[in-house]
C-alpha positions as CSV (number, residue, x, y, z in Angstrom):
1,M,-1.7,29.4,13.2
2,P,-0.3,33.0,12.8
3,L,1.1,33.8,9.4
4,P,4.1,36.0,8.6
5,P,3.2,39.4,7.2
6,H,3.2,40.0,3.5
7,G,6.5,41.1,2.0
8,R,6.7,44.8,0.8
9,A,7.0,45.6,-2.8
10,G,10.5,44.7,-3.9
11,A,10.9,42.1,-1.2
12,S,13.1,39.1,-2.1
13,D,11.7,36.0,-3.8
14,T,12.9,34.0,-0.8
15,S,10.7,36.1,1.5
16,L,7.7,35.6,-0.8
17,D,8.5,31.9,-1.0
18,E,8.7,31.5,2.7
19,T,5.4,33.4,3.2
20,A,3.6,31.2,0.7
21,A,5.1,28.1,2.3
22,A,3.8,29.1,5.7
23,A,0.4,29.9,4.4
24,I,0.2,26.7,2.5
25,E,1.1,24.8,5.7
26,A,-1.6,26.6,7.7
27,L,-4.2,25.7,5.1
28,Y,-2.9,22.2,5.0
29,M,-3.3,21.8,8.7
30,M,-6.9,23.1,8.5
31,L,-7.8,20.4,6.0
32,D,-6.2,17.8,8.2
33,D,-7.7,18.8,11.5
34,V,-11.1,20.4,11.0
35,R,-14.5,18.9,10.1
36,L,-15.3,20.6,6.9
37,S,-18.1,20.7,4.4
38,D,-17.3,19.9,0.7
39,S,-17.6,23.6,-0.1
40,D,-15.3,24.8,2.7
41,A,-12.7,22.1,1.8
42,A,-12.9,23.1,-1.9
43,A,-12.3,26.8,-1.0
44,I,-9.3,25.9,1.1
45,R,-7.8,23.7,-1.7
46,A,-8.4,26.6,-4.1
47,A,-6.5,29.0,-1.8
48,R,-3.7,26.6,-1.5
49,A,-3.5,26.2,-5.3
50,L,-3.4,30.0,-5.7
51,L,-0.6,30.3,-3.1
52,G,1.3,27.4,-4.8
53,R,1.6,29.5,-8.0
54,L,3.8,32.0,-6.1
55,R,6.4,29.3,-5.6
56,P,8.6,28.7,-8.6
57,E,9.5,25.1,-7.7
58,E,5.8,24.2,-7.8
59,Q,5.6,24.0,-11.6
60,V,4.6,20.5,-12.6
61,S,7.1,18.8,-14.9
62,E,5.7,17.1,-18.0
63,V,6.7,13.6,-19.0
64,V,8.7,13.7,-22.2
65,D,6.9,12.4,-25.2
66,S,8.1,8.9,-26.1
67,N,6.9,5.6,-27.5
68,R,7.2,4.1,-24.1
69,F,5.6,5.5,-20.9
70,L,6.3,4.1,-17.4
71,F,4.4,5.6,-14.6
72,F,4.8,4.9,-10.9
73,D,1.8,5.1,-8.6
74,I,2.8,6.9,-5.4
75,S,-0.6,7.3,-3.9
76,D,0.5,5.5,-0.7
77,L,3.6,7.7,-0.3
78,L,1.4,10.8,-0.5
79,G,-0.7,9.4,2.2
80,Y,2.3,8.3,4.3
81,F,4.3,11.6,4.4
82,P,1.8,13.9,6.1
83,H,1.9,11.7,9.2
84,N,5.4,10.2,9.0
85,R,8.8,11.4,7.9
86,L,11.5,8.7,7.9
87,P,10.7,6.1,5.2
88,T,10.7,2.5,6.5
89,G,11.1,-0.7,4.5
90,I,8.6,-0.5,1.7
91,Q,8.7,3.3,1.5
92,R,12.5,3.2,1.2
93,V,12.3,0.7,-1.6
94,Q,9.8,3.0,-3.5
95,V,11.8,6.2,-3.0
96,N,15.2,4.8,-3.9
97,T,13.9,2.8,-7.0
98,I,11.9,5.7,-8.4
99,L,14.6,8.2,-7.9
100,A,17.1,5.9,-9.6
101,L,14.8,5.5,-12.6
102,L,14.1,9.3,-12.8
103,D,17.9,9.8,-12.9
104,K,18.3,7.1,-15.7
105,A,15.2,6.1,-17.5
106,E,16.7,3.3,-19.6
107,G,14.7,4.3,-22.7
108,W,11.4,4.9,-20.9
109,S,9.6,8.2,-20.4
110,V,9.1,8.0,-16.6
111,G,6.4,9.9,-14.7
112,L,4.7,9.8,-11.3
113,C,1.0,9.7,-10.6
114,C,-1.5,9.1,-7.8
115,F,-5.1,8.3,-7.3
116,V,-7.2,10.8,-5.4
117,E,-10.3,8.9,-4.2
118,R,-12.0,12.0,-2.8
119,D,-12.2,13.5,-6.3
120,A,-12.3,10.2,-8.1
121,T,-9.4,11.1,-10.3
122,W,-5.9,10.2,-11.3
123,R,-3.4,13.1,-10.9
124,S,0.1,13.7,-12.1
125,V,2.8,14.3,-9.5
126,P,5.6,16.8,-10.1
127,T,9.0,15.0,-10.0
128,G,10.9,18.0,-8.7
129,L,8.8,18.4,-5.6
130,F,8.8,14.7,-5.1
131,R,12.6,14.7,-5.1
132,N,12.6,17.5,-2.5
133,V,10.3,15.6,-0.2
134,C,12.4,12.4,-0.5
135,A,15.6,14.3,0.2
136,M,14.1,16.0,3.3
137,S,12.5,12.8,4.6
138,V,15.8,11.2,5.5
139,A,17.5,14.4,6.7
140,G,15.6,14.3,10.1
141,G,13.1,12.4,12.1
142,D,10.7,15.1,13.2
143,A,7.5,14.8,11.2
144,T,6.1,17.9,12.9
145,A,8.9,20.3,11.8
146,P,7.4,23.4,10.1
147,G,9.9,23.1,7.1
148,W,9.0,19.5,6.6
149,R,5.3,20.0,6.8
150,A,5.5,23.0,4.4
151,Q,7.4,20.8,1.9
152,V,4.8,18.1,2.0
153,A,2.0,20.6,1.8
154,S,3.7,22.1,-1.3
155,L,3.7,18.6,-3.0
156,H,0.0,18.0,-2.1
157,T,-1.0,21.5,-3.3
158,A,0.7,20.9,-6.7
159,V,-1.0,17.6,-7.1
160,E,-4.5,18.9,-6.1
161,A,-4.1,22.1,-8.3
162,G,-3.1,20.1,-11.3
163,P,-5.5,18.8,-14.0
164,T,-7.0,15.4,-14.1
165,F,-4.5,12.9,-15.4
166,V,-5.2,10.6,-18.4
167,F,-2.7,7.8,-19.1
168,P,-1.2,7.8,-22.6
169,H,-2.5,4.9,-24.6
170,G,-0.6,1.7,-23.9
171,A,1.3,3.1,-20.9
172,T,2.6,0.9,-18.0
173,L,1.6,1.6,-14.4
174,V,3.9,0.1,-11.8
175,N,2.9,0.1,-8.1
176,L,5.8,-0.4,-5.8
177,G,3.9,0.4,-2.7
178,T,1.0,-0.4,-0.4
179,S,-2.2,0.4,-2.2
180,W,-4.5,-1.9,-0.2
181,W,-5.8,0.9,1.9
182,V,-6.7,3.2,-1.0
183,E,-10.4,3.1,-1.4
184,N,-11.9,2.1,-4.8
185,Y,-8.4,1.7,-6.2
186,F,-9.2,-1.2,-8.5
187,M,-12.4,0.3,-9.8
188,Y,-10.5,3.3,-11.1
189,L,-7.7,1.0,-12.4
190,R,-10.3,-0.8,-14.4
191,E,-11.5,2.5,-15.8
192,A,-7.9,3.5,-16.8
193,K,-7.5,0.1,-18.5
194,R,-10.7,0.5,-20.4
195,Q,-9.9,4.1,-21.5
196,S,-6.2,3.8,-22.2
197,A,-5.4,0.1,-22.4
198,I,-2.7,0.4,-19.8
199,R,-0.7,-2.4,-18.2
200,F,-0.7,-2.8,-14.4
201,I,2.3,-4.3,-12.7
202,P,2.3,-4.6,-8.9
203,F,5.4,-5.2,-6.8
204,V,4.6,-7.8,-4.1
205,H,6.7,-7.3,-1.0
206,D,5.2,-10.1,1.2
207,M,2.1,-12.1,2.0
208,I,2.4,-11.5,5.8
209,P,-1.2,-10.3,6.5
210,V,-2.6,-13.5,4.9
211,L,0.0,-16.0,6.1
212,L,0.4,-14.5,9.6
213,P,-2.8,-12.6,10.3
214,D,-2.2,-12.7,14.1
215,Y,0.8,-10.3,13.6
216,C,-1.4,-7.7,11.9
217,I,-4.4,-5.5,12.9
218,H,-7.6,-7.0,11.6
219,E,-8.3,-4.0,9.4
220,L,-5.1,-4.5,7.5
221,V,-5.9,-8.2,7.0
222,H,-9.3,-7.4,5.6
223,E,-7.9,-4.8,3.2
224,F,-4.9,-7.0,2.2
225,I,-7.1,-9.9,1.2
226,D,-9.2,-7.6,-1.0
227,W,-5.9,-6.2,-2.5
228,L,-4.5,-9.7,-3.2
229,D,-7.7,-10.7,-4.9
230,G,-7.6,-7.4,-6.8
231,I,-4.0,-7.7,-8.1
232,I,-4.5,-11.2,-9.2
233,E,-7.5,-10.1,-11.2
234,H,-6.0,-6.9,-12.7
235,A,-2.3,-7.4,-13.0
236,D,-0.6,-7.9,-16.4
237,G,2.5,-9.3,-14.7
238,F,4.0,-9.3,-11.2
239,L,7.2,-8.3,-9.5
240,A,8.4,-9.8,-6.2
241,N,11.3,-9.0,-4.0
242,S,12.4,-12.6,-3.3
243,D,12.0,-16.2,-4.3
244,A,10.0,-16.8,-1.1
245,T,7.5,-14.0,-1.8
246,K,7.1,-15.3,-5.4
247,A,6.3,-18.8,-4.1
248,D,3.8,-17.4,-1.6
249,L,2.1,-15.4,-4.2
250,I,1.7,-18.3,-6.6
251,A,0.4,-20.6,-3.8
252,L,-2.1,-18.1,-2.4
253,A,-3.4,-17.4,-5.9
254,G,-4.1,-21.1,-6.1
255,R,-6.2,-20.9,-2.9
256,L,-8.2,-18.2,-4.6
257,G,-8.9,-20.4,-7.6
258,R,-6.5,-18.6,-9.9
259,T,-3.3,-19.8,-11.6
260,I,-0.3,-17.6,-11.8
261,A,2.4,-19.1,-14.1
262,F,5.9,-19.3,-12.7
263,D,7.3,-17.0,-15.4
264,E,4.6,-14.3,-14.8
265,V,6.4,-13.2,-11.6
266,G,9.8,-11.5,-12.0
267,V,12.0,-11.6,-8.9
268,I,13.8,-8.3,-8.2
269,P,16.2,-8.7,-5.2
270,L,16.5,-5.5,-3.2
271,A,19.4,-3.2,-2.7
272,A,20.7,-1.3,0.3
273,E,23.5,1.1,-0.6
274,V,25.8,2.3,2.1
275,R,24.4,5.5,3.7
276,S,26.6,8.4,4.5
277,G,27.4,8.9,8.1
278,G,30.3,6.5,8.8
279,G,32.8,9.4,8.6
280,P,34.4,11.9,11.0
281,N,31.1,12.6,12.9
282,A,30.3,8.9,13.4
283,D,32.1,8.7,16.8
284,A,30.2,11.7,18.2
285,L,26.9,10.4,16.9
286,V,27.4,7.1,18.6
287,A,28.8,8.6,21.8
288,R,25.8,10.9,22.3
289,R,23.7,7.7,22.8
290,G,26.1,6.6,25.5
291,L,27.6,3.9,23.3
292,R,31.2,2.9,22.4
293,S,32.4,1.4,19.2
294,G,32.1,-2.4,19.3
295,N,30.2,-2.6,22.6
296,Y,26.7,-3.0,21.1
297,V,24.7,-5.3,18.8
298,L,22.4,-3.5,16.3
299,F,18.8,-4.6,15.6
300,V,17.1,-2.3,13.0
301,S,13.4,-2.9,12.6
302,T,9.9,-1.5,13.3
303,V,9.1,-2.5,16.9
304,E,6.4,-5.0,16.5
305,I,5.6,-8.6,17.5
306,R,6.5,-10.2,14.2
307,K,10.0,-8.9,14.3
308,N,10.6,-10.9,17.4
309,H,12.0,-8.3,19.8
310,L,10.7,-10.5,22.6
311,G,12.8,-13.4,21.3
312,A,15.8,-11.0,21.3
313,F,15.1,-10.0,24.9
314,D,14.9,-13.7,25.9
315,A,18.3,-14.2,24.3
316,W,19.8,-11.2,26.1
317,Q,18.5,-12.4,29.4
318,R,20.1,-15.8,28.8
319,L,23.4,-14.1,27.9
320,L,23.3,-12.0,31.1
321,A,22.6,-15.2,33.2
322,L,25.4,-17.1,31.5
323,H,28.1,-14.4,31.1
324,G,27.2,-11.5,33.4
325,R,26.6,-7.8,32.7
326,E,30.2,-6.8,31.9
327,K,30.6,-9.4,29.1
328,T,27.2,-8.9,27.5
329,P,27.0,-6.1,24.9
330,T,24.1,-3.7,24.7
331,L,21.3,-4.5,22.3
332,V,20.4,-1.3,20.4
333,C,16.9,-1.5,18.8
334,V,16.3,1.2,16.1
335,G,12.8,1.6,14.8
336,K,9.4,3.3,15.3
337,R,6.6,1.6,17.3
338,G,4.4,-0.8,15.4
339,F,1.7,-3.4,15.9
340,R,1.4,-4.6,19.6
341,S,4.6,-2.8,20.5
342,E,3.2,-2.2,24.0
343,Q,4.0,-5.8,24.9
344,I,7.7,-5.2,24.0
345,Y,8.0,-2.0,25.9
346,S,6.1,-3.5,28.9
347,R,8.7,-6.3,29.0
348,L,11.5,-3.8,29.3
349,E,9.6,-1.9,32.0
350,T,9.3,-5.0,34.2
351,S,12.9,-6.2,33.7
352,P,15.7,-4.1,35.3
353,E,18.4,-6.2,33.8
354,L,17.1,-5.7,30.3
355,R,16.7,-2.0,30.8
356,D,20.4,-1.9,31.6
357,R,21.4,-3.7,28.4
358,V,18.7,-2.7,25.9
359,L,18.5,0.7,24.2
360,M,15.4,1.6,22.2
361,L,15.9,4.4,19.6
362,D,13.3,6.1,17.4
363,R,13.5,9.0,14.8
364,V,17.0,8.0,13.8
365,D,18.0,9.7,10.5
366,D,20.2,8.3,7.8
367,E,23.4,9.8,9.1
368,E,23.0,8.5,12.6
369,L,21.9,5.1,11.4
370,A,25.0,4.8,9.2
371,A,27.1,5.7,12.3
372,L,25.4,3.0,14.4
373,Y,26.0,0.4,11.7
374,A,29.7,1.5,11.4
375,H,30.4,1.0,15.1
376,A,28.2,-2.0,15.8
377,L,29.8,-5.3,16.8
378,F,27.4,-7.1,14.5
379,T,23.6,-7.1,13.7
380,V,20.7,-9.4,14.5
381,Y,17.5,-10.0,12.7
382,P,15.4,-12.7,14.5
383,S,12.1,-12.0,12.6
384,F,9.5,-14.8,12.3
385,Y,8.8,-14.0,8.7
386,E,9.9,-11.4,6.0
387,G,9.3,-10.6,2.4
388,W,12.9,-9.6,2.1
389,G,14.6,-8.2,5.2
390,L,16.2,-4.9,4.1
391,P,18.3,-4.4,7.3
392,V,20.1,-7.7,6.6
393,T,21.2,-6.3,3.2
394,E,22.1,-3.0,4.9
395,S,24.2,-4.7,7.4
396,L,26.2,-6.4,4.7
397,C,26.6,-3.1,2.9
398,H,28.2,-1.7,6.0
399,G,30.5,-4.7,6.4
400,K,28.8,-6.1,9.4
401,V,27.8,-9.7,10.0
402,P,24.0,-10.3,10.3
403,L,22.8,-13.1,12.6
404,I,19.5,-14.1,11.1
405,A,16.6,-16.5,11.6
406,D,16.6,-19.1,8.8
407,N,13.1,-18.5,7.6
408,S,11.3,-17.1,4.6
409,S,13.4,-14.7,2.5
410,L,16.1,-14.0,5.1
411,P,18.7,-16.4,3.8
412,Q,18.3,-14.9,0.3
413,A,18.7,-11.4,1.8
414,G,21.8,-12.7,3.6
415,D,23.3,-13.8,0.2
416,G,25.4,-16.5,1.9
417,F,27.2,-14.0,4.1
418,A,24.8,-14.0,7.1
419,V,25.1,-16.4,10.0
420,P,21.8,-18.3,10.4
421,F,20.2,-19.8,13.5
422,E,17.2,-22.1,13.7
423,S,14.1,-19.9,13.7
424,G,12.1,-20.2,16.9
425,S,15.0,-21.9,18.8
426,L,16.3,-19.8,21.7
427,G,19.2,-22.2,22.2
428,S,20.3,-21.8,18.6
429,F,19.9,-18.0,18.8
430,V,22.0,-17.8,21.9
431,T,24.7,-20.1,20.4
432,G,24.9,-17.8,17.4
433,L,25.2,-14.7,19.6
434,E,27.9,-16.3,21.7
435,S,30.0,-17.2,18.6
436,L,29.9,-13.7,17.3
437,I,30.4,-12.0,20.7
438,F,33.2,-14.1,22.2
439,D,35.0,-15.6,19.1
440,A,36.6,-12.4,17.7
441,S,38.6,-14.3,15.2
442,A,35.6,-16.1,13.7
443,R,33.7,-12.8,13.5
444,Q,36.6,-11.1,11.8
445,R,36.8,-13.9,9.3
446,C,33.2,-13.3,8.4
447,E,33.8,-9.6,8.1
448,E,36.8,-10.1,5.9
449,R,34.8,-12.4,3.7
450,I,32.1,-9.7,3.4
451,R,34.7,-7.1,2.5
452,R,36.4,-9.3,0.0
453,D,33.5,-11.0,-1.8
454,Y,30.2,-9.2,-1.1
455,R,29.1,-7.0,-3.9
456,P,26.3,-4.6,-2.8
457,R,23.4,-4.3,-5.2
458,T,22.5,-0.7,-6.0
459,W,19.2,0.9,-6.4
460,S,20.1,1.8,-9.9
461,E,20.4,-2.0,-10.6
462,V,17.0,-2.6,-9.0
463,A,15.5,0.2,-11.2
464,R,17.2,-1.2,-14.3
465,D,15.9,-4.7,-13.6
466,I,12.4,-3.5,-13.1
467,A,12.5,-1.6,-16.4
468,A,14.0,-4.6,-18.2
469,R,11.3,-6.9,-16.8
470,V,8.5,-4.5,-17.8
471,A,10.0,-4.4,-21.3
472,M,9.7,-8.2,-21.6
473,L,6.0,-8.2,-21.0
474,P,3.6,-8.5,-23.9
475,A,2.0,-5.3,-25.3
476,P,-1.0,-4.1,-23.4
477,S,-4.2,-5.9,-24.3
478,E,-7.0,-3.8,-25.8
479,D,-9.5,-5.9,-23.9
480,G,-7.6,-5.7,-20.6
481,A,-10.7,-4.3,-18.9
482,A,-13.3,-6.3,-20.9
483,A,-16.5,-7.2,-19.2
484,L,-16.5,-10.0,-16.7
485,L,-18.3,-13.2,-17.5
486,A,-20.5,-13.6,-14.4
487,P,-21.9,-17.1,-13.7
488,P,-25.2,-17.4,-11.7
489,G,-24.9,-16.8,-8.0
490,Y,-24.8,-14.0,-5.4
491,Y,-22.4,-11.1,-5.6
492,P,-22.3,-9.1,-2.4
493,M,-21.2,-5.4,-2.6
494,V,-20.0,-5.5,1.0
495,R,-16.4,-5.0,2.2
496,N,-14.4,-8.1,3.1
497,R,-14.4,-9.0,6.8
498,A,-12.7,-12.4,6.5
499,L,-9.3,-13.0,8.2
500,G,-8.4,-15.8,5.8
501,L,-8.7,-16.9,2.2
502,D,-10.6,-20.1,2.8
503,H,-13.9,-18.3,3.5
504,H,-13.4,-15.4,1.1
505,R,-16.0,-15.2,-1.7
506,A,-16.1,-13.5,-5.1
507,S,-17.1,-9.9,-4.5
508,G,-19.5,-7.8,-6.5
509,E,-16.8,-5.1,-6.4
510,L,-15.4,-6.4,-9.7
511,L,-18.7,-5.7,-11.4
512,R,-18.6,-2.0,-10.6
513,S,-17.7,0.3,-13.6
514,G,-16.9,4.0,-14.0
515,G,-16.6,6.4,-11.1
516,G,-20.1,6.5,-9.7
517,W,-19.5,4.6,-6.5
518,W,-18.2,5.3,-3.0
519,R,-16.2,2.6,-1.2
520,L,-17.6,-0.7,-0.1
521,E,-19.1,-0.8,3.4
522,D,-20.5,-3.4,5.7
523,F,-24.1,-2.9,4.4
524,G,-23.1,-2.5,0.7
525,C,-22.0,0.4,-1.4
526,W,-23.5,3.9,-1.9
527,T,-23.6,5.5,-5.3
528,R,-22.4,9.0,-5.9
529,A,-24.8,11.8,-6.8
530,G,-25.0,10.8,-10.5
531,G,-25.6,7.1,-9.8
532,G,-23.4,4.1,-10.3
533,E,-23.0,1.4,-13.0
534,V,-22.3,-2.3,-13.0
535,R,-21.0,-4.0,-16.1
536,F,-20.7,-7.7,-17.0
537,R,-21.7,-10.4,-19.4
538,L,-24.2,-13.1,-18.4
539,A,-23.5,-16.8,-18.7
540,A,-25.6,-18.7,-21.3
541,G,-29.1,-19.3,-20.1
542,S,-29.3,-16.5,-17.5
543,T,-32.1,-14.1,-18.2
544,R,-33.0,-12.7,-14.8
545,I,-31.1,-10.4,-12.4
546,A,-32.1,-9.2,-8.9
547,L,-30.6,-6.0,-7.4
548,W,-30.8,-5.5,-3.6
549,L,-31.1,-1.7,-3.1
550,A,-30.7,0.4,0.0
551,G,-32.5,3.6,0.7
552,L,-31.4,6.8,2.5
553,A,-32.3,7.4,6.1
554,N,-35.2,9.7,6.6
555,H,-35.6,10.2,2.8
556,V,-38.0,9.0,0.2
557,T,-35.8,7.9,-2.8
558,P,-37.2,7.4,-6.2
559,V,-34.9,5.0,-8.1
560,S,-34.4,4.4,-11.8
561,V,-32.5,1.3,-13.1
562,T,-31.7,1.3,-16.8
563,V,-30.0,-1.4,-18.8
564,N,-27.8,-0.5,-21.8
565,G,-28.8,3.1,-22.1
566,G,-32.6,2.5,-21.8
567,A,-33.2,-0.8,-23.6
568,L,-34.8,-1.9,-20.3
569,R,-35.9,0.4,-17.5
570,V,-37.3,-0.4,-14.0
571,E,-38.4,2.2,-11.5
572,T,-39.2,1.9,-7.8
573,V,-39.3,4.0,-4.6
574,L,-37.4,3.4,-1.4
575,H,-38.7,4.7,1.9
576,G,-36.2,5.7,4.6
577,D,-33.3,3.3,5.0
578,S,-35.3,0.3,3.8
579,R,-33.9,-2.5,1.6
580,K,-35.7,-3.7,-1.5
581,W,-35.1,-6.3,-4.2
582,I,-35.9,-5.3,-7.8
583,F,-35.9,-7.7,-10.7
584,L,-34.7,-7.3,-14.2
585,D,-36.1,-9.8,-16.7
586,L,-33.9,-9.5,-19.8
587,P,-35.0,-10.0,-23.4
588,E,-32.9,-12.4,-25.3
589,A,-31.3,-9.6,-27.3
590,L,-29.7,-8.3,-24.2
591,T,-28.5,-11.5,-22.7
592,S,-26.0,-12.0,-25.5
593,N,-24.5,-8.5,-25.0
594,I,-22.4,-6.8,-22.3
595,L,-24.8,-5.5,-19.7
596,A,-24.3,-1.9,-18.5
597,I,-26.8,-1.4,-15.6
598,H,-27.1,2.1,-14.3
599,I,-28.6,2.7,-10.9
600,V,-29.6,6.2,-9.9
601,G,-31.8,7.8,-7.2
602,T,-33.3,11.3,-7.6
603,T,-32.6,11.9,-3.8
604,T,-29.2,12.3,-2.2
605,M,-28.0,13.2,1.3
606,T,-24.8,14.5,2.8
607,V,-23.1,12.4,5.4
608,V,-19.9,12.9,7.4
609,D,-17.4,10.1,7.5
610,V,-16.5,9.2,11.1
611,A,-13.0,8.1,10.3
612,S,-11.9,11.0,8.1
613,A,-14.4,13.7,9.4
614,R,-15.0,14.6,5.7
615,S,-18.4,15.0,4.2
616,R,-19.7,13.2,1.1
617,E,-22.9,13.2,-1.0
618,I,-24.4,9.8,-1.3
619,G,-27.2,8.4,-3.4
620,V,-29.1,5.1,-3.4
621,G,-27.1,2.1,-2.2
622,L,-26.5,-1.4,-3.7
623,C,-26.1,-4.3,-1.2
624,G,-25.7,-7.1,-3.8
625,I,-26.6,-8.7,-7.1
626,Y,-28.2,-12.1,-7.6
627,I,-27.9,-13.7,-11.0
628,F,-30.4,-16.5,-11.5
629,D,-29.5,-19.8,-13.0
630,G,-31.5,-20.2,-16.2
631,S,-30.8,-23.9,-16.3
632,S,-32.4,-24.6,-13.0
633,P,-36.2,-25.5,-12.9
634,R,-36.5,-23.7,-9.6
635,P,-34.6,-20.5,-9.8
636,H,-37.2,-18.4,-8.0
637,L,-37.8,-20.9,-5.2
638,D,-34.0,-21.2,-4.7
639,F,-33.8,-17.4,-4.4
640,V,-36.8,-17.2,-2.0
641,E,-35.4,-19.9,0.1
642,A,-32.1,-18.1,0.3
643,I,-33.7,-14.9,1.4
644,A,-36.0,-16.5,3.9
645,L,-33.3,-18.6,5.6
646,D,-30.6,-16.0,5.4
647,G,-28.7,-18.3,3.0
648,L,-27.5,-15.8,0.4
649,R,-23.9,-16.4,1.6
650,D,-24.2,-20.0,0.6
651,R,-24.9,-18.9,-3.0
652,Q,-21.8,-16.7,-3.2
653,L,-19.3,-17.8,-5.8
654,Q,-15.8,-19.1,-5.0
655,P,-12.9,-16.8,-5.8
656,G,-11.9,-17.1,-9.4
657,A,-15.4,-17.7,-10.7
658,L,-15.4,-14.4,-12.6
659,R,-13.5,-14.3,-15.9
660,R,-12.7,-11.7,-18.4
661,H,-14.7,-11.9,-21.6
662,P,-13.7,-10.2,-24.9
663,E,-15.7,-7.1,-25.8
């Protein structure tokens, strides 16, 4: 990518700023698109950091010193913006809530942070640059625009150039987003709890990947199940966006063998303030799409199977058959493509009558969306399941009647002002459409009631309620990351591949400590160059542990395993990519203490990750841990039988078996 020439001496700050921005973007694209070694990537990041210092707005703002610290983890937003621009549901909730709290902190010192898995560190995020990115994200839909990419690159540069972030002691970390895809997230959360006694509060938006896995890609379901298990284990309290989501969370925790008390989950209903755009330019914005005021029905949603676009198409075909083309309004669907959207677009391609009365729009910015709301006849939301249903609330904020399916949280989002139809019933859906299309007086009465009685909830109120809920929680526990009490059984170090909770087992992931591990994989988990540590306390009677180690392909790997700094040491050698069990017979003095088992190989190798095209240095791997039952007369025979008959999975523990134990 060609860069603009350097400004001459005396050139304006603006020229220098633009030059630095262009250079940062070019380097950003190199990191994104090229297979790089660690040294090359580090050199590029260093160059970006140096260029970032030329830009005055790059300075990282410090959190004001206070007795109360509230940090928002925006790791997922930093991963979202390089490939997307317009925020959708969860991203919009995050952005608006965080900005509202930054504007009015309600007695808290508010800061932003993120987790950088590549460097195994937490980093501070400068609030000024974050505000700039948020403002620009809703000002246009083009995620490839040079100005947008430069702004995102500036934010990433400031984060990467900043120092490692350490939480103030007793701080609260709130995660409003989607951290299930962030590798090793809970491992480093445990470390932050251990070092700084922080509280962790996740915001639960829905349980869709568990309750409706057929509507999600399998990778998301795997990750979400691990995330659900992780938040249940690590959270000091929960936030949920609706009564339905709260009930789902409590019920699913029960299926994992855990109990979440009713008052542990605070419900924070969402907001949807009226967007600008319904003013003088609204007519022109709508007209450029070939629409007229009042001749279309608006359906705002990501285009995916769960949102039930196909059900909406069925209803429109029924309307066309019953009332004809002239009396049937256009259905305007606004949203980007999502899971299995090809089925939806294929339906349009094979149906000429639908193509004539359905308009699909993407990359619609806030101004145009507000105009579309302002001139719509009414809105529809026939989704099969929602955690909240933000477009329903948005519709009410714009004074438009939403026709909604009567499932999950949608009635709560409708707040008594929406018109419901029976979920899954085409007849009920069509009847609701007919009443709002052809009975103008009934529709106008609904609109008048909205104008008279509906009070939009603001994002400032959402932010205030979150801060108030956090303030009600007990003080952070000093043993919040205390060692787990691990009963006898098998703890696999492999990633989850289940598509449901019923067959999910307790994972050895919870036993990992510190930052010496790469992510869980199908075989197990590689250590980093300096080795990895597992940390737990044994149940009474257990004196023997087996570790299933994995070697490095085409390497001879000497391995050293030490317990509690050298109180017990076992050494072995792995040849090639072989697997080997080693056994730790613990003296009685160790079995009553917390065990810190460090595993390190003197050989490492560099591998390139296929998905990210990034290199990483890996050491010896750990496939699983077997803790023998000291009360059984046949512990060794049971173990040998399990290995011989491929029955280790039968000796995995049910979820919830692991429990925190005081230090």
